[in-house]
NUVEXMAR-705228 format. One record per residue (C-alpha): z, y, x negated. Coordinates in pm, whole numbers, plus 50000, padded with zeros to 5 digits. Each point is the difference from the previous one (the first is absolute). Last residue first. Example, Ala and Ser with C-alpha at 12.3 -4.5 7.8 and 13.67 -1.06 7.14 Angstrom:
507144989448633
500664965650137
//
This chain:
516212123137411
497855008149739
496184995350063
498444976049793
496605020049797
496605001450014
497145016349838
496834993950195
496274993049881
497464989450284
497014981749969
496715000750205
498734962650048
498174976649861
502864979649933
498984988149659
500215036649893
498575038249988
497594996850257
499945032450138
502615027950028
503045002549777
503175010350176
502635022349900
503805008249926
501484986850326
503495000949963
501764969850146
503554999450060
501994964850028
502254984950252
497074994450284
498874974049828
498214977750260
497895030650146
499155018349673
497964962549938
498554999150313
498995037549911
498404990849681
497924975150046
497055021950168
499705024149672
500094972849771
503054992249755
501575017549678
503455012849988
501845018549722
503554996549917
503664995750116
502294976650124
497984968249952
499494970050254
500924962550003
498474978750268
502474968950075
498284965149940
502594970150058
499574963749799
502274973050158
502774983449819
502715013050174
499205036849907
496675003349736
498805035349900
496465007449981
499425040350015
496455014550131
499135038249910
499365021750272
498825033549785
498224978549763
499695007149633
497605020249840
500424997149630
497194973249916
497945018149714
499345032150191
496354989250032
501024966950120
502005011850241
497945024350148
497124969550035
502434974850144
500795025050311
501944969950179
498994965550208
501424967850041
503135006650152
498625021850312
500355035750076
499735023349683
502415020749890
500375014449604
502795012349786
499715027649712
503045006849818
499775035349848
499665015049634
495955009350055
499505001250387
497045022150069
497674992449664
500814961449978
499904998750382
496725015850007
498174977649705
501314972150176
498295009550299
496965010549791
499804963549862
499094982750284
496475003749952
497315002850331
498205028049768
500054976849708
497814975450232
496885019249999
500025014249662
500854964149817
497584980950223
497385021749971
500195004849608
500824971449762
500554968650243
496805013350230
497775004749697
501264964449817
499224984650361
496305015949976
500134987849605
500284963950118
497885004450303
497025013749875
500294971449686
500824968150241
496504993250185
497275018849789
501304984549651
500134966950168
496345007150141
498945013149638
501484964349890
498074982250210
496615013049945
497915004450324
500565030450002
498765013349699
496045000949997
499435009050368
502675034649965
501554994850376
503624989849826
499785017749682
499305033050190
502634997550225
502444990249729
498915029549812
501015020850260
503434981950104
500865003349625
499105038049948
502105007550359
503234977749927
499895016949613
500205032850121
503665003650145
501234980149708
498305021949743
501095027350125
503644990450028
499604987849647
498775033649879
502675023650232
499165009050352
502395027050145
501244984850369
500245030950212
497134984350282
501334966949997
503225013850036
499065023350221
498734972550254
502234978449974
503045029850114
497385009250275
500084963150138
503915002350018
500275029050185
497254982650262
502074973150056
500725007450315
496715015950124
497535017149877
498085002949660
496105017649959
502205031249972
500594993249633
496295008249923
497934973949748
498225016249709
502615008149807
498154988549669
502664967349970
498814990250374
496604998449927
500104984649642
502764974550198
497554995450298
497054990149756
502074980749782
500634977950323
496634999350092
498544990449654
503104969150020
499244989250310
496114998549993
500504980249654
502284973350197
497425000450272
496894992649775
502074972249780
500754984450350
495865001050105
499194987549640
502264969950040
499074985950334
496185009849898
500454974449719
500344970650207
498104981649779
501894967249957
501225004649677
501445034150085
501884991650338
501354968849812
501485027249740
501785018650261
501024972550161
501504983649653
501275035949950
501585001450404
501804962749907
501245013749675
501715029350149
501404982350267
501934982349774
501235028249826
500735020150344
502104974050152
502905007549818
500565037850135
499984983350379
503295013950025
498905034849874
498445006450376
503024993550184
501404972950268
503304993850139
499574979350288
500084969949712
497814970050022
496645021749920
501365004049618
499794961749960
496644994050135
498265029149739
501924984249717
498564964950126
496195014350031
499865016249673
501654977049772
498314970250193
496695015749917
500175007249648
501744961849927
497384986950210
497575015349763
501694993349714
500054964150051
496464994150121
500154990650393
498774961949970
503394990050077
500385025950272
496474979650120
501964964049995
503225009950180
497625016850277
497994967950094
496395002549929
498294999450339
499865037349991
496825009249874
499395026949717
498715035450100
497595010549814
500125039649978
496755020349988
501055007950342
503085014249914
498435029949834
499435017750349
499005034249847
502335014550266
502904979249864
499255017549641
500665031750137
503484993150142
501194982149640
498355032349812
502085024150214
503364977849945
499755009249600
500585036750094
502794988250113
501724967349936
503545008750200
498135010550254
498404968350103
503234984549860
502545018450178
498014991750320
500454968049958
503425001049959
500185018850265
498904970850237
503444975849959
502315032050211
501275030349866
503315007049914
500405024549703
503865002249963
502005006850320
503575003449954
503204971149997
496854976549872
499744969650224
497104992049980
500204968349825
498455003449668
501215034449942
503394989550090
500134968549808
498885021649682
500985040350044
502594994650296
501734969649769
499945020549708
501355028450123
502534979550159
501304990749686
500445033049809
501605013450261
502424968450001
500845007549688
498065024149735
501764995949712
500724958549981
497164997050181
497695022949741
501144974149724
499024967650204
496455012450081
499755011049655
500884966849862
498134979950276
496595021649912
500254986849677
500414961250138
497825004950257
496704988549828
501804966549920
500744993450332
496135007150141
498474975949703
502754976150120
499005000850366
496045004549869
500254962649780
501944988250322
497345003950245
497454986549773
501374969749908
500865000050387
496495006350111
498074975449761
496955023549844
496654994050108
498185035949940
501095009350364
503854996749914
499045015949649
499175032450180
502465000150263
502924996249740
498005031049819
500155023950296
503854990250110
500725003249646
498825035349951
501265015050291
503464983350041
500645017149648
499725032450060
500555000950333
503524991449899
500795041449948
497975028449915
500255005349623
502864975049900
497784971750135
496405008349874
501665005449650
501574962250053
496554989150132
498165014449669
502554985149799
499194964950207
496365002249909
500875006949675
501894974249926
497814974150184
502754966949986
498294964949909
496904987150044
497665010950271
497114987749824
498525028949775
497715010850346
503674999850183
501525021149732
496845028150021
500834999950399
503305005749942
499205027149748
497565017350245
502434997950287
503115012049843
497645030149844
498725008250408
503954998450063
500895020949706
497425023650059
500225006850365
503705006449950
499695029049761
497295013250216
502255003450287
503015013649899
499075036150055
499705029549796
496064999350033
496715008149797
499484958250024
500794995250331
496955027550085
497754982249819
500804965550160
499545012150361
496895025749911
497874970749820
498885015549686
502014980949741
499904967150135
495935002050086
500185008649582
501674969049928
497794978050229
497325013149859
500894993249650
500714961750071
497114992450219
497555013849745
501964976349705
500274968550140
502014976250209
502984984449831
500355018349699
498965036750132
502054991450270
503474996949839
499325030049748
498925022950287
503124992250229
502265007849691
498005032449916
500565013850365
503394983350043
500975018649672
498155034150125
501704999650350
503564992549825
499015029049770
499775021050284
502964988450170
502375008249748
498715034049868
500215011650408
504005012449865
499195009249689
496815022350140
502245017550271
503105007449778
503114983449916
501015014749645
499804996749660
496754982249911
501314968449838
503004999550217
497855004950313
497664968649938
503684981949978
500815011350294
496784998450232
500184962549870
503304993350113
498855013950295
497534976050043
502294971049901
503125015950272
499624976250288
499025021050317
501765019450249
501925019749759
503785008150092
500155032050194
502705020450060
499875032749819
496425004250009
500004971849692
502644971049942
499174978949671
500244963650050
500174982849672
498285025549777
503365027150027
499625027149735
500435021350232
497535026549929
497094973349814
500614976550327
500145030850235
496775011149864
498624962950023
500924995550361
498225040250063
496774981849910
500324977050287
500825024150295
497465025849817
497264981950046
500314985050371
501085034350178
496485015749927
498665032449809
501244991249657
498475021949731
496264994449926
498605002249613
502544972949882
497684969650029
496695018449903
499534989149661
501294961949977
497824986150300
496115000850014
499655008949648
502254968549882
498224978050240
496605010649888
501134992449684
501554965450054
496784987350201
498015018649698
501954980549724
499604966050172
496505002450103
499765004049589
502264971349906
497214975949850
498015028449859
502945021349847
501354967649820
496954993549838
499615033349910
//
C-alpha cells in the first residue's frame, strides 16, 4: 500500500496514456502518403531480408535511417505481420515513455502537481497526440532527443563527471532514427545551458564534441554498410535529406515556409489549450506580476534563475530557434519543444489558480464541455439519419456524402456507445462541479474539470469519429481492386516526379508494385549514368491526367484501357486509370 500511495500519480498518468493511445491504433486505415511510405519499408525488410538498405516501391531506398522501421518490423514479427496497429505502435510507445520520463523528472525537481498537469497537457495537445498515433519517425526521434536532454541534465546535476552513457545511447538511437539532428540538438541545448551556468567555454565545447562523436559510433556502422550497399545514390540522398534540407537546396520542394510559420504551428499544435492561454489574456493576469528592475547584469540574473527552470526554458526556446534556421519547416519538427512547453503551461495554470484567476479556468472548462456536448449531439442527429444528402454541394459533395453515410450507417457496439456517451456525461458533470459553490474552489475538482472531459473526448475521437470519417478516404480499396482484377499479372505504377508513388496501394499489396520507368544506375568511364528501364508487358496504374504524356513518350507500346476509379483513391487526389500494356512487335 505504501508503494501504491507513493506512486498513485504515476499510475494515473500511465493508465491515462495507455487508454488514450493503445486501444485505437489499428482502427483507422492508412489514408495519407506518409504513413504507408514508412510502413512499407518494414514490409520490404521482412519480405526481402535486407535490413540495411531495403528497396521498396520498386526503386526507393528509405529516406530516413532504419531504427524506426526496425521497431515496426520486430513488433510485426511478434504479431504475425505488418499492419496499421504494429506500424503505429512504436510511436505510441515512444509517447508513453516520454510522458512517464518527463513526469518522473519534473516530479523530483518541481512538484507532483506540475508533473501530473504537464503529462496530461502533453497527452491532450493536438500535435503530440496526432504524432503519437501515427506511423511516422517524428515521435520516436522526439523521445530520444528529450530523453538525451533529461539525462544530460541529470549528469550535470551530479557534477558532470565521466560520460553520460545513457544520454549518448539516446543520441545514437535518435541519429539512427532521423539523422545527425539526433545528437546535434541535445548537445547544442545542453552546451548553452552549461555555459550560462558559468562553465568554461572550451572545456564544455570539447566535452560535447566528444559526446557527439561517441553517439555517432553505432549510426556510422549503419551508414558505412548502407553506403557499400547503395553507393552514390545513398550518398546523394543523405546529402539532400540533411544538408539540402538545412540549406534549402533540395531537388524538390519540401515544406518551405518563413520563420513565423513555426509560431503558427505551435499555436495550432497546442489546441485546445491555446484557447485557455487566449482567455487568460483578457483577464489581464500580467497586472499581478512584479517586474524586476533591470539594473542587474544579465549574467547575474541568469545565474539567479533556478537551474531546472533555466533548463526548461532553454530546451523550449533553443529547439524553436534551431528549427527556424532551415527553409524546410513542418509542425512535427517542433515536437521536442512540447514536453518543456507543457511544464511551463502547467506552471502558468497553477499560477492562475493561486492568484485567484479562477474565472479564466471556468470559462475554458465551459468551452470544452460545450464542444463535447455539441459533438455528441451532432453525431446523434447524423446517426439517426436526420441529415439529408442534399445539404452538400460543389466539388467535394461526394466525399462529404460518403462521410455522412459512414457516420449514419456504422453500428455501435457497447464499447462504442460508451465512448460516444462519456464526453457528454463528463462535460455535464464538469459544468455542474465548476459552478457549484461548494466544489468549484477545490483544486482537485478544477483539475478533474480541466482534464477529464478532454481525455474522454479525445478517446471518443480516436475510437469512433476519426476512424469512421477517415476510413472513407482509405487507400485500401485501390489495392483490393488491383488484387481482385489482376490477381496474377505484374503491376507497375507511374507517377510524375521521383518522390511520389502509390504508397498505400503498394503497402496493402505487400510491396509488389514495381515502377514502369525504373531508373537503373550504371558506371561509364567513372561517371554514374541513370537510364530508365521499362517492362515488356503488364498492368499500368497511372493518374488520369498523367497518362497522355506517358503514352506520347512511349509510342512503342500498346495501352488498353481497363478501368478508371473515380474520386480520391490515391495520394494524388486524382482519378486513377488502369491499362494493360505490351510492347509493339517490330
